[in-house]
PDB file with one MODEL, atoms N, CA, C and O in Angstrom:
MODEL        1
ATOM      1  N   MET A   1       0.831  -1.185   0.000  1.00  0.00           N
ATOM      2  CA  MET A   1       0.000   0.000   0.000  1.00  0.00           C
ATOM      3  C   MET A   1       0.875   1.248   0.000  1.00  0.00           C
ATOM      4  O   MET A   1       1.894   1.319   0.687  1.00  0.00           O
ATOM      5  N   ALA A   2       0.456   2.210  -0.775  1.00  0.00           N
ATOM      6  CA  ALA A   2       1.176   3.468  -0.868  1.00  0.00           C
ATOM      7  C   ALA A   2       0.391   4.570  -0.162  1.00  0.00           C
ATOM      8  O   ALA A   2      -0.830   4.494  -0.026  1.00  0.00           O
ATOM      9  N   THR A   3       1.104   5.577   0.278  1.00  0.00           N
ATOM     10  CA  THR A   3       0.489   6.773   0.828  1.00  0.00           C
ATOM     11  C   THR A   3       0.337   7.763  -0.315  1.00  0.00           C
ATOM     12  O   THR A   3       1.305   8.033  -1.027  1.00  0.00           O
ATOM     13  N   VAL A   4      -0.855   8.307  -0.504  1.00  0.00           N
ATOM     14  CA  VAL A   4      -1.117   9.260  -1.579  1.00  0.00           C
ATOM     15  C   VAL A   4      -1.163  10.661  -0.979  1.00  0.00           C
ATOM     16  O   VAL A   4      -1.935  10.929  -0.058  1.00  0.00           O
ATOM     17  N   THR A   5      -0.324  11.554  -1.517  1.00  0.00           N
ATOM     18  CA  THR A   5      -0.277  12.943  -1.091  1.00  0.00           C
ATOM     19  C   THR A   5      -0.633  13.814  -2.279  1.00  0.00           C
ATOM     20  O   THR A   5      -0.163  13.577  -3.391  1.00  0.00           O
ATOM     21  N   VAL A   6      -1.460  14.820  -2.049  1.00  0.00           N
ATOM     22  CA  VAL A   6      -1.862  15.740  -3.114  1.00  0.00           C
ATOM     23  C   VAL A   6      -1.267  17.107  -2.798  1.00  0.00           C
ATOM     24  O   VAL A   6      -1.457  17.630  -1.700  1.00  0.00           O
ATOM     25  N   THR A   7      -0.545  17.691  -3.763  1.00  0.00           N
ATOM     26  CA  THR A   7       0.070  18.998  -3.539  1.00  0.00           C
ATOM     27  C   THR A   7      -1.015  20.077  -3.443  1.00  0.00           C
ATOM     28  O   THR A   7      -2.119  19.885  -3.952  1.00  0.00           O
ATOM     29  N   PRO A   8      -0.713  21.199  -2.802  1.00  0.00           N
ATOM     30  CA  PRO A   8      -1.691  22.289  -2.726  1.00  0.00           C
ATOM     31  C   PRO A   8      -2.141  22.770  -4.110  1.00  0.00           C
ATOM     32  O   PRO A   8      -3.308  23.113  -4.298  1.00  0.00           O
ATOM     33  N   GLU A   9      -1.223  22.795  -5.072  1.00  0.00           N
ATOM     34  CA  GLU A   9      -1.577  23.218  -6.432  1.00  0.00           C
ATOM     35  C   GLU A   9      -2.599  22.268  -7.052  1.00  0.00           C
ATOM     36  O   GLU A   9      -3.558  22.707  -7.687  1.00  0.00           O
ATOM     37  N   ALA A  10      -2.388  20.961  -6.864  1.00  0.00           N
ATOM     38  CA  ALA A  10      -3.310  19.969  -7.415  1.00  0.00           C
ATOM     39  C   ALA A  10      -4.668  20.051  -6.718  1.00  0.00           C
ATOM     40  O   ALA A  10      -5.701  19.867  -7.361  1.00  0.00           O
ATOM     41  N   LEU A  11      -4.679  20.326  -5.412  1.00  0.00           N
ATOM     42  CA  LEU A  11      -5.948  20.483  -4.694  1.00  0.00           C
ATOM     43  C   LEU A  11      -6.725  21.680  -5.232  1.00  0.00           C
ATOM     44  O   LEU A  11      -7.945  21.618  -5.384  1.00  0.00           O
ATOM     45  N   GLU A  12      -6.019  22.758  -5.518  1.00  0.00           N
ATOM     46  CA  GLU A  12      -6.663  23.946  -6.075  1.00  0.00           C
ATOM     47  C   GLU A  12      -7.237  23.646  -7.458  1.00  0.00           C
ATOM     48  O   GLU A  12      -8.359  24.048  -7.769  1.00  0.00           O
ATOM     49  N   GLN A  13      -6.466  22.938  -8.287  1.00  0.00           N
ATOM     50  CA  GLN A  13      -6.942  22.567  -9.623  1.00  0.00           C
ATOM     51  C   GLN A  13      -8.161  21.658  -9.519  1.00  0.00           C
ATOM     52  O   GLN A  13      -9.119  21.810 -10.276  1.00  0.00           O
ATOM     53  N   LEU A  14      -8.125  20.723  -8.591  1.00  0.00           N
ATOM     54  CA  LEU A  14      -9.237  19.798  -8.396  1.00  0.00           C
ATOM     55  C   LEU A  14     -10.502  20.536  -7.977  1.00  0.00           C
ATOM     56  O   LEU A  14     -11.596  20.209  -8.436  1.00  0.00           O
ATOM     57  N   GLY A  15     -10.354  21.523  -7.115  1.00  0.00           N
ATOM     58  CA  GLY A  15     -11.498  22.283  -6.637  1.00  0.00           C
ATOM     59  C   GLY A  15     -12.219  23.050  -7.732  1.00  0.00           C
ATOM     60  O   GLY A  15     -13.397  23.372  -7.582  1.00  0.00           O
ATOM     61  N   GLY A  16     -11.531  23.349  -8.834  1.00  0.00           N
ATOM     62  CA  GLY A  16     -12.137  24.092  -9.923  1.00  0.00           C
ATOM     63  C   GLY A  16     -12.835  23.215 -10.958  1.00  0.00           C
ATOM     64  O   GLY A  16     -13.345  23.725 -11.955  1.00  0.00           O
ATOM     65  N   LEU A  17     -12.863  21.920 -10.735  1.00  0.00           N
ATOM     66  CA  LEU A  17     -13.471  21.001 -11.705  1.00  0.00           C
ATOM     67  C   LEU A  17     -14.939  20.745 -11.368  1.00  0.00           C
ATOM     68  O   LEU A  17     -15.355  20.934 -10.225  1.00  0.00           O
ATOM     69  N   PRO A  18     -15.730  20.312 -12.364  1.00  0.00           N
ATOM     70  CA  PRO A  18     -17.127  19.959 -12.101  1.00  0.00           C
ATOM     71  C   PRO A  18     -17.224  18.798 -11.101  1.00  0.00           C
ATOM     72  O   PRO A  18     -16.324  17.961 -11.023  1.00  0.00           O
ATOM     73  N   GLY A  19     -18.315  18.757 -10.343  1.00  0.00           N
ATOM     74  CA  GLY A  19     -18.503  17.749  -9.299  1.00  0.00           C
ATOM     75  C   GLY A  19     -18.357  16.321  -9.785  1.00  0.00           C
ATOM     76  O   GLY A  19     -17.762  15.491  -9.098  1.00  0.00           O
ATOM     77  N   GLU A  20     -18.896  16.021 -10.969  1.00  0.00           N
ATOM     78  CA  GLU A  20     -18.805  14.658 -11.504  1.00  0.00           C
ATOM     79  C   GLU A  20     -17.344  14.264 -11.740  1.00  0.00           C
ATOM     80  O   GLU A  20     -16.950  13.126 -11.487  1.00  0.00           O
ATOM     81  N   ILE A  21     -16.560  15.208 -12.221  1.00  0.00           N
ATOM     82  CA  ILE A  21     -15.139  14.935 -12.490  1.00  0.00           C
ATOM     83  C   ILE A  21     -14.374  14.780 -11.178  1.00  0.00           C
ATOM     84  O   ILE A  21     -13.482  13.938 -11.077  1.00  0.00           O
ATOM     85  N   ILE A  22     -14.716  15.582 -10.180  1.00  0.00           N
ATOM     86  CA  ILE A  22     -14.062  15.458  -8.872  1.00  0.00           C
ATOM     87  C   ILE A  22     -14.272  14.045  -8.330  1.00  0.00           C
ATOM     88  O   ILE A  22     -13.336  13.435  -7.814  1.00  0.00           O
ATOM     89  N   ALA A  23     -15.480  13.528  -8.441  1.00  0.00           N
ATOM     90  CA  ALA A  23     -15.768  12.170  -7.958  1.00  0.00           C
ATOM     91  C   ALA A  23     -14.925  11.142  -8.700  1.00  0.00           C
ATOM     92  O   ALA A  23     -14.427  10.194  -8.093  1.00  0.00           O
ATOM     93  N   ARG A  24     -14.761  11.321 -10.009  1.00  0.00           N
ATOM     94  CA  ARG A  24     -13.956  10.376 -10.788  1.00  0.00           C
ATOM     95  C   ARG A  24     -12.480  10.465 -10.410  1.00  0.00           C
ATOM     96  O   ARG A  24     -11.793   9.445 -10.346  1.00  0.00           O
ATOM     97  N   VAL A  25     -11.993  11.670 -10.162  1.00  0.00           N
ATOM     98  CA  VAL A  25     -10.591  11.840  -9.758  1.00  0.00           C
ATOM     99  C   VAL A  25     -10.375  11.238  -8.375  1.00  0.00           C
ATOM    100  O   VAL A  25      -9.328  10.645  -8.117  1.00  0.00           O
ATOM    101  N   GLU A  26     -11.356  11.383  -7.480  1.00  0.00           N
ATOM    102  CA  GLU A  26     -11.229  10.776  -6.156  1.00  0.00           C
ATOM    103  C   GLU A  26     -11.100   9.251  -6.257  1.00  0.00           C
ATOM    104  O   GLU A  26     -10.378   8.642  -5.468  1.00  0.00           O
ATOM    105  N   LYS A  27     -11.789   8.635  -7.212  1.00  0.00           N
ATOM    106  CA  LYS A  27     -11.641   7.197  -7.439  1.00  0.00           C
ATOM    107  C   LYS A  27     -10.219   6.870  -7.875  1.00  0.00           C
ATOM    108  O   LYS A  27      -9.650   5.867  -7.444  1.00  0.00           O
ATOM    109  N   LEU A  28      -9.636   7.722  -8.739  1.00  0.00           N
ATOM    110  CA  LEU A  28      -8.251   7.508  -9.168  1.00  0.00           C
ATOM    111  C   LEU A  28      -7.306   7.602  -7.972  1.00  0.00           C
ATOM    112  O   LEU A  28      -6.367   6.815  -7.855  1.00  0.00           O
ATOM    113  N   LEU A  29      -7.556   8.561  -7.089  1.00  0.00           N
ATOM    114  CA  LEU A  29      -6.702   8.720  -5.910  1.00  0.00           C
ATOM    115  C   LEU A  29      -6.762   7.467  -5.033  1.00  0.00           C
ATOM    116  O   LEU A  29      -5.741   7.042  -4.493  1.00  0.00           O
ATOM    117  N   ARG A  30      -7.932   6.884  -4.891  1.00  0.00           N
ATOM    118  CA  ARG A  30      -8.040   5.640  -4.119  1.00  0.00           C
ATOM    119  C   ARG A  30      -7.312   4.496  -4.818  1.00  0.00           C
ATOM    120  O   ARG A  30      -6.696   3.657  -4.161  1.00  0.00           O
ATOM    121  N   ARG A  31      -7.381   4.461  -6.148  1.00  0.00           N
ATOM    122  CA  ARG A  31      -6.655   3.415  -6.888  1.00  0.00           C
ATOM    123  C   ARG A  31      -5.149   3.542  -6.683  1.00  0.00           C
ATOM    124  O   ARG A  31      -4.441   2.538  -6.612  1.00  0.00           O
ATOM    125  N   LEU A  32      -4.659   4.785  -6.587  1.00  0.00           N
ATOM    126  CA  LEU A  32      -3.221   4.996  -6.431  1.00  0.00           C
ATOM    127  C   LEU A  32      -2.684   4.431  -5.116  1.00  0.00           C
ATOM    128  O   LEU A  32      -1.481   4.201  -4.991  1.00  0.00           O
ATOM    129  N   GLU A  33      -3.561   4.204  -4.136  1.00  0.00           N
ATOM    130  CA  GLU A  33      -3.116   3.599  -2.880  1.00  0.00           C
ATOM    131  C   GLU A  33      -2.565   2.197  -3.107  1.00  0.00           C
ATOM    132  O   GLU A  33      -1.826   1.678  -2.271  1.00  0.00           O
ATOM    133  N   ASN A  34      -2.921   1.581  -4.233  1.00  0.00           N
ATOM    134  CA  ASN A  34      -2.445   0.229  -4.548  1.00  0.00           C
ATOM    135  C   ASN A  34      -1.201   0.236  -5.431  1.00  0.00           C
ATOM    136  O   ASN A  34      -0.862  -0.788  -6.023  1.00  0.00           O
ATOM    137  N   TRP A  35      -0.523   1.366  -5.528  1.00  0.00           N
ATOM    138  CA  TRP A  35       0.674   1.463  -6.354  1.00  0.00           C
ATOM    139  C   TRP A  35       1.670   0.402  -5.920  1.00  0.00           C
ATOM    140  O   TRP A  35       1.859   0.240  -4.714  1.00  0.00           O
ATOM    141  N   PRO A  36       2.313  -0.325  -6.805  1.00  0.00           N
ATOM    142  CA  PRO A  36       2.401  -0.176  -8.260  1.00  0.00           C
ATOM    143  C   PRO A  36       1.405  -1.021  -9.043  1.00  0.00           C
ATOM    144  O   PRO A  36       1.497  -1.083 -10.269  1.00  0.00           O
ATOM    145  N   GLU A  37       0.455  -1.673  -8.375  1.00  0.00           N
ATOM    146  CA  GLU A  37      -0.526  -2.492  -9.080  1.00  0.00           C
ATOM    147  C   GLU A  37      -1.699  -1.645  -9.576  1.00  0.00           C
ATOM    148  O   GLU A  37      -2.856  -1.992  -9.337  1.00  0.00           O
ATOM    149  N   VAL A  38      -1.413  -0.548 -10.258  1.00  0.00           N
ATOM    150  CA  VAL A  38      -2.442   0.350 -10.772  1.00  0.00           C
ATOM    151  C   VAL A  38      -2.486   0.218 -12.289  1.00  0.00           C
ATOM    152  O   VAL A  38      -1.504   0.512 -12.971  1.00  0.00           O
ATOM    153  N   SER A  39      -3.614  -0.222 -12.810  1.00  0.00           N
ATOM    154  CA  SER A  39      -3.731  -0.360 -14.255  1.00  0.00           C
ATOM    155  C   SER A  39      -4.003   1.001 -14.879  1.00  0.00           C
ATOM    156  O   SER A  39      -4.655   1.851 -14.273  1.00  0.00           O
ATOM    157  N   GLY A  40      -3.506   1.199 -16.078  1.00  0.00           N
ATOM    158  CA  GLY A  40      -3.761   2.425 -16.818  1.00  0.00           C
ATOM    159  C   GLY A  40      -2.766   3.538 -16.580  1.00  0.00           C
ATOM    160  O   GLY A  40      -2.838   4.567 -17.251  1.00  0.00           O
ATOM    161  N   ALA A  41      -1.838   3.372 -15.651  1.00  0.00           N
ATOM    162  CA  ALA A  41      -0.829   4.409 -15.411  1.00  0.00           C
ATOM    163  C   ALA A  41       0.178   4.375 -16.544  1.00  0.00           C
ATOM    164  O   ALA A  41       0.635   3.307 -16.952  1.00  0.00           O
ATOM    165  N   LYS A  42       0.520   5.548 -17.048  1.00  0.00           N
ATOM    166  CA  LYS A  42       1.461   5.639 -18.161  1.00  0.00           C
ATOM    167  C   LYS A  42       2.631   6.525 -17.750  1.00  0.00           C
ATOM    168  O   LYS A  42       2.444   7.628 -17.237  1.00  0.00           O
ATOM    169  N   GLY A  43       3.836   6.024 -17.984  1.00  0.00           N
ATOM    170  CA  GLY A  43       5.023   6.815 -17.708  1.00  0.00           C
ATOM    171  C   GLY A  43       5.170   7.928 -18.741  1.00  0.00           C
ATOM    172  O   GLY A  43       4.963   7.702 -19.934  1.00  0.00           O
ATOM    173  N   LEU A  44       5.522   9.116 -18.291  1.00  0.00           N
ATOM    174  CA  LEU A  44       5.694  10.245 -19.198  1.00  0.00           C
ATOM    175  C   LEU A  44       7.139  10.308 -19.673  1.00  0.00           C
ATOM    176  O   LEU A  44       8.035   9.755 -19.035  1.00  0.00           O
ATOM    177  N   THR A  45       7.359  10.976 -20.783  1.00  0.00           N
ATOM    178  CA  THR A  45       8.690  11.056 -21.385  1.00  0.00           C
ATOM    179  C   THR A  45       9.124  12.507 -21.524  1.00  0.00           C
ATOM    180  O   THR A  45       8.405  13.430 -21.143  1.00  0.00           O
ATOM    181  N   GLY A  46      10.313  12.683 -22.074  1.00  0.00           N
ATOM    182  CA  GLY A  46      10.835  14.030 -22.299  1.00  0.00           C
ATOM    183  C   GLY A  46      11.087  14.752 -20.993  1.00  0.00           C
ATOM    184  O   GLY A  46      11.611  14.161 -20.048  1.00  0.00           O
ATOM    185  N   PRO A  47      10.714  16.043 -20.925  1.00  0.00           N
ATOM    186  CA  PRO A  47      10.976  16.799 -19.700  1.00  0.00           C
ATOM    187  C   PRO A  47      10.178  16.297 -18.497  1.00  0.00           C
ATOM    188  O   PRO A  47      10.486  16.651 -17.359  1.00  0.00           O
ATOM    189  N   LEU A  48       9.163  15.480 -18.738  1.00  0.00           N
ATOM    190  CA  LEU A  48       8.354  14.933 -17.644  1.00  0.00           C
ATOM    191  C   LEU A  48       8.744  13.496 -17.292  1.00  0.00           C
ATOM    192  O   LEU A  48       8.011  12.816 -16.574  1.00  0.00           O
ATOM    193  N   ALA A  49       9.875  13.038 -17.784  1.00  0.00           N
ATOM    194  CA  ALA A  49      10.338  11.688 -17.465  1.00  0.00           C
ATOM    195  C   ALA A  49      10.429  11.533 -15.945  1.00  0.00           C
ATOM    196  O   ALA A  49      10.875  12.444 -15.247  1.00  0.00           O
ATOM    197  N   GLY A  50      10.009  10.388 -15.449  1.00  0.00           N
ATOM    198  CA  GLY A  50       9.986  10.153 -14.010  1.00  0.00           C
ATOM    199  C   GLY A  50       8.622  10.444 -13.395  1.00  0.00           C
ATOM    200  O   GLY A  50       8.388  10.170 -12.218  1.00  0.00           O
ATOM    201  N   HIS A  51       7.736  10.996 -14.195  1.00  0.00           N
ATOM    202  CA  HIS A  51       6.374  11.262 -13.757  1.00  0.00           C
ATOM    203  C   HIS A  51       5.433  10.290 -14.467  1.00  0.00           C
ATOM    204  O   HIS A  51       5.791   9.689 -15.480  1.00  0.00           O
ATOM    205  N   TRP A  52       4.241  10.147 -13.928  1.00  0.00           N
ATOM    206  CA  TRP A  52       3.230   9.244 -14.455  1.00  0.00           C
ATOM    207  C   TRP A  52       1.935   9.997 -14.635  1.00  0.00           C
ATOM    208  O   TRP A  52       1.758  11.086 -14.088  1.00  0.00           O
ATOM    209  N   ARG A  53       1.014   9.409 -15.416  1.00  0.00           N
ATOM    210  CA  ARG A  53      -0.310   9.995 -15.538  1.00  0.00           C
ATOM    211  C   ARG A  53      -1.361   8.908 -15.546  1.00  0.00           C
ATOM    212  O   ARG A  53      -1.142   7.799 -16.034  1.00  0.00           O
ATOM    213  N   LEU A  54      -2.506   9.256 -14.993  1.00  0.00           N
ATOM    214  CA  LEU A  54      -3.714   8.431 -15.087  1.00  0.00           C
ATOM    215  C   LEU A  54      -4.764   9.297 -15.748  1.00  0.00           C
ATOM    216  O   LEU A  54      -4.745  10.519 -15.603  1.00  0.00           O
ATOM    217  N   ARG A  55      -5.675   8.679 -16.468  1.00  0.00           N
ATOM    218  CA  ARG A  55      -6.719   9.458 -17.118  1.00  0.00           C
ATOM    219  C   ARG A  55      -8.087   8.929 -16.748  1.00  0.00           C
ATOM    220  O   ARG A  55      -8.265   7.748 -16.449  1.00  0.00           O
ATOM    221  N   THR A  56      -9.043   9.834 -16.777  1.00  0.00           N
ATOM    222  CA  THR A  56     -10.443   9.486 -16.638  1.00  0.00           C
ATOM    223  C   THR A  56     -11.186  10.369 -17.624  1.00  0.00           C
ATOM    224  O   THR A  56     -11.360  11.565 -17.390  1.00  0.00           O
ATOM    225  N   GLY A  57     -11.617   9.785 -18.708  1.00  0.00           N
ATOM    226  CA  GLY A  57     -12.250  10.571 -19.774  1.00  0.00           C
ATOM    227  C   GLY A  57     -11.260  11.566 -20.341  1.00  0.00           C
ATOM    228  O   GLY A  57     -10.163  11.186 -20.752  1.00  0.00           O
ATOM    229  N   ASP A  58     -11.632  12.841 -20.369  1.00  0.00           N
ATOM    230  CA  ASP A  58     -10.767  13.892 -20.907  1.00  0.00           C
ATOM    231  C   ASP A  58      -9.893  14.541 -19.840  1.00  0.00           C
ATOM    232  O   ASP A  58      -9.226  15.537 -20.120  1.00  0.00           O
ATOM    233  N   TYR A  59      -9.883  14.008 -18.637  1.00  0.00           N
ATOM    234  CA  TYR A  59      -9.122  14.604 -17.539  1.00  0.00           C
ATOM    235  C   TYR A  59      -7.934  13.732 -17.173  1.00  0.00           C
ATOM    236  O   TYR A  59      -7.974  12.509 -17.304  1.00  0.00           O
ATOM    237  N   ARG A  60      -6.877  14.388 -16.712  1.00  0.00           N
ATOM    238  CA  ARG A  60      -5.624  13.711 -16.391  1.00  0.00           C
ATOM    239  C   ARG A  60      -5.194  14.042 -14.964  1.00  0.00           C
ATOM    240  O   ARG A  60      -5.527  15.091 -14.411  1.00  0.00           O
ATOM    241  N   LEU A  61      -4.450  13.115 -14.399  1.00  0.00           N
ATOM    242  CA  LEU A  61      -3.868  13.272 -13.085  1.00  0.00           C
ATOM    243  C   LEU A  61      -2.385  12.932 -13.234  1.00  0.00           C
ATOM    244  O   LEU A  61      -2.046  11.824 -13.650  1.00  0.00           O
ATOM    245  N   GLN A  62      -1.511  13.859 -12.903  1.00  0.00           N
ATOM    246  CA  GLN A  62      -0.060  13.644 -13.030  1.00  0.00           C
ATOM    247  C   GLN A  62       0.530  13.432 -11.642  1.00  0.00           C
ATOM    248  O   GLN A  62       0.195  14.147 -10.697  1.00  0.00           O
ATOM    249  N   PHE A  63       1.414  12.437 -11.530  1.00  0.00           N
ATOM    250  CA  PHE A  63       2.009  12.141 -10.231  1.00  0.00           C
ATOM    251  C   PHE A  63       3.418  11.611 -10.394  1.00  0.00           C
ATOM    252  O   PHE A  63       3.848  11.243 -11.487  1.00  0.00           O
ATOM    253  N   ARG A  64       4.126  11.583  -9.272  1.00  0.00           N
ATOM    254  CA  ARG A  64       5.443  10.953  -9.213  1.00  0.00           C
ATOM    255  C   ARG A  64       5.459  10.046  -7.985  1.00  0.00           C
ATOM    256  O   ARG A  64       4.637  10.186  -7.079  1.00  0.00           O
ATOM    257  N   VAL A  65       6.394   9.131  -7.974  1.00  0.00           N
ATOM    258  CA  VAL A  65       6.480   8.160  -6.883  1.00  0.00           C
ATOM    259  C   VAL A  65       7.831   8.322  -6.206  1.00  0.00           C
ATOM    260  O   VAL A  65       8.879   8.328  -6.852  1.00  0.00           O
ATOM    261  N   GLU A  66       7.776   8.453  -4.877  1.00  0.00           N
ATOM    262  CA  GLU A  66       9.000   8.521  -4.066  1.00  0.00           C
ATOM    263  C   GLU A  66       8.878   7.475  -2.966  1.00  0.00           C
ATOM    264  O   GLU A  66       8.195   7.691  -1.965  1.00  0.00           O
ATOM    265  N   GLY A  67       9.534   6.357  -3.156  1.00  0.00           N
ATOM    266  CA  GLY A  67       9.443   5.264  -2.187  1.00  0.00           C
ATOM    267  C   GLY A  67       8.028   4.719  -2.136  1.00  0.00           C
ATOM    268  O   GLY A  67       7.496   4.254  -3.144  1.00  0.00           O
ATOM    269  N   ASP A  68       7.418   4.777  -0.955  1.00  0.00           N
ATOM    270  CA  ASP A  68       6.044   4.295  -0.784  1.00  0.00           C
ATOM    271  C   ASP A  68       5.034   5.431  -0.827  1.00  0.00           C
ATOM    272  O   ASP A  68       3.892   5.262  -0.401  1.00  0.00           O
ATOM    273  N   THR A  69       5.445   6.588  -1.339  1.00  0.00           N
ATOM    274  CA  THR A  69       4.556   7.742  -1.402  1.00  0.00           C
ATOM    275  C   THR A  69       4.295   8.120  -2.852  1.00  0.00           C
ATOM    276  O   THR A  69       5.227   8.262  -3.644  1.00  0.00           O
ATOM    277  N   VAL A  70       3.019   8.282  -3.196  1.00  0.00           N
ATOM    278  CA  VAL A  70       2.610   8.772  -4.507  1.00  0.00           C
ATOM    279  C   VAL A  70       2.223  10.235  -4.316  1.00  0.00           C
ATOM    280  O   VAL A  70       1.345  10.550  -3.513  1.00  0.00           O
ATOM    281  N   ILE A  71       2.877  11.121  -5.052  1.00  0.00           N
ATOM    282  CA  ILE A  71       2.642  12.554  -4.916  1.00  0.00           C
ATOM    283  C   ILE A  71       1.924  13.058  -6.165  1.00  0.00           C
ATOM    284  O   ILE A  71       2.501  13.094  -7.252  1.00  0.00           O
ATOM    285  N   VAL A  72       0.660  13.446  -5.998  1.00  0.00           N
ATOM    286  CA  VAL A  72      -0.139  13.965  -7.104  1.00  0.00           C
ATOM    287  C   VAL A  72       0.197  15.443  -7.253  1.00  0.00           C
ATOM    288  O   VAL A  72       0.039  16.229  -6.319  1.00  0.00           O
ATOM    289  N   GLU A  73       0.667  15.806  -8.453  1.00  0.00           N
ATOM    290  CA  GLU A  73       1.153  17.164  -8.683  1.00  0.00           C
ATOM    291  C   GLU A  73       0.216  18.032  -9.509  1.00  0.00           C
ATOM    292  O   GLU A  73       0.254  19.258  -9.412  1.00  0.00           O
ATOM    293  N   LYS A  74      -0.625  17.400 -10.321  1.00  0.00           N
ATOM    294  CA  LYS A  74      -1.411  18.176 -11.266  1.00  0.00           C
ATOM    295  C   LYS A  74      -2.679  17.420 -11.628  1.00  0.00           C
ATOM    296  O   LYS A  74      -2.662  16.197 -11.772  1.00  0.00           O
ATOM    297  N   VAL A  75      -3.789  18.158 -11.774  1.00  0.00           N
ATOM    298  CA  VAL A  75      -5.064  17.598 -12.197  1.00  0.00           C
ATOM    299  C   VAL A  75      -5.661  18.570 -13.200  1.00  0.00           C
ATOM    300  O   VAL A  75      -5.702  19.773 -12.943  1.00  0.00           O
ATOM    301  N   GLY A  76      -6.126  18.065 -14.344  1.00  0.00           N
ATOM    302  CA  GLY A  76      -6.738  18.983 -15.295  1.00  0.00           C
ATOM    303  C   GLY A  76      -7.225  18.323 -16.563  1.00  0.00           C
ATOM    304  O   GLY A  76      -7.082  17.118 -16.770  1.00  0.00           O
ATOM    305  N   HIS A  77      -7.812  19.165 -17.412  1.00  0.00           N
ATOM    306  CA  HIS A  77      -8.338  18.730 -18.705  1.00  0.00           C
ATOM    307  C   HIS A  77      -7.178  18.494 -19.660  1.00  0.00           C
ATOM    308  O   HIS A  77      -6.166  19.193 -19.599  1.00  0.00           O
ATOM    309  N   ARG A  78      -7.321  17.528 -20.527  1.00  0.00           N
ATOM    310  CA  ARG A  78      -6.229  17.145 -21.427  1.00  0.00           C
ATOM    311  C   ARG A  78      -5.805  18.264 -22.367  1.00  0.00           C
ATOM    312  O   ARG A  78      -4.646  18.294 -22.782  1.00  0.00           O
ATOM    313  N   ASP A  79      -6.704  19.190 -22.721  1.00  0.00           N
ATOM    314  CA  ASP A  79      -6.363  20.269 -23.659  1.00  0.00           C
ATOM    315  C   ASP A  79      -5.194  21.113 -23.171  1.00  0.00           C
ATOM    316  O   ASP A  79      -4.354  21.535 -23.966  1.00  0.00           O
ATOM    317  N   ARG A  80      -5.138  21.362 -21.865  1.00  0.00           N
ATOM    318  CA  ARG A  80      -4.105  22.238 -21.311  1.00  0.00           C
ATOM    319  C   ARG A  80      -3.184  21.506 -20.339  1.00  0.00           C
ATOM    320  O   ARG A  80      -2.366  22.129 -19.661  1.00  0.00           O
ATOM    321  N   PHE A  81      -3.317  20.208 -20.275  1.00  0.00           N
ATOM    322  CA  PHE A  81      -2.649  19.454 -19.214  1.00  0.00           C
ATOM    323  C   PHE A  81      -1.129  19.478 -19.307  1.00  0.00           C
ATOM    324  O   PHE A  81      -0.457  19.628 -18.287  1.00  0.00           O
ATOM    325  N   TYR A  82      -0.585  19.336 -20.485  1.00  0.00           N
ATOM    326  CA  TYR A  82       0.869  19.204 -20.608  1.00  0.00           C
ATOM    327  C   TYR A  82       1.574  20.535 -20.834  1.00  0.00           C
ATOM    328  O   TYR A  82       2.790  20.569 -21.017  1.00  0.00           O
ATOM    329  N   GLU A  83       0.819  21.631 -20.822  1.00  0.00           N
ATOM    330  CA  GLU A  83       1.433  22.958 -20.955  1.00  0.00           C
ATOM    331  C   GLU A  83       1.983  23.381 -19.604  1.00  0.00           C
ATOM    332  O   GLU A  83       1.446  23.009 -18.560  1.00  0.00           O
ATOM    333  N   GLU A  84       3.017  24.132 -19.628  1.00  0.00           N
ATOM    334  CA  GLU A  84       3.580  24.663 -18.373  1.00  0.00           C
ATOM    335  C   GLU A  84       3.276  26.110 -18.227  1.00  0.00           C
ATOM    336  O   GLU A  84       3.668  26.726 -17.237  1.00  0.00           O
TER     337      GLU A  84
ENDMDL
END
């Protein structure tokens, strides 16, 4: 079992999403507690190498793993998700 931590930035992004999407993201957060046995997680490449993403519909959740801790860094719509 992993400990899931959500950064303040990701919490703020999550708060701005529609209620239905928040519920779906909360399900993803519960799934992340079973890291590394999480299906659908994709490793990112390029400047985001070392980070992972999970998706639910058109929304993405970006995270990194440090030991037994999963740190969720970003939550958002796919259109603007990979922009910095």
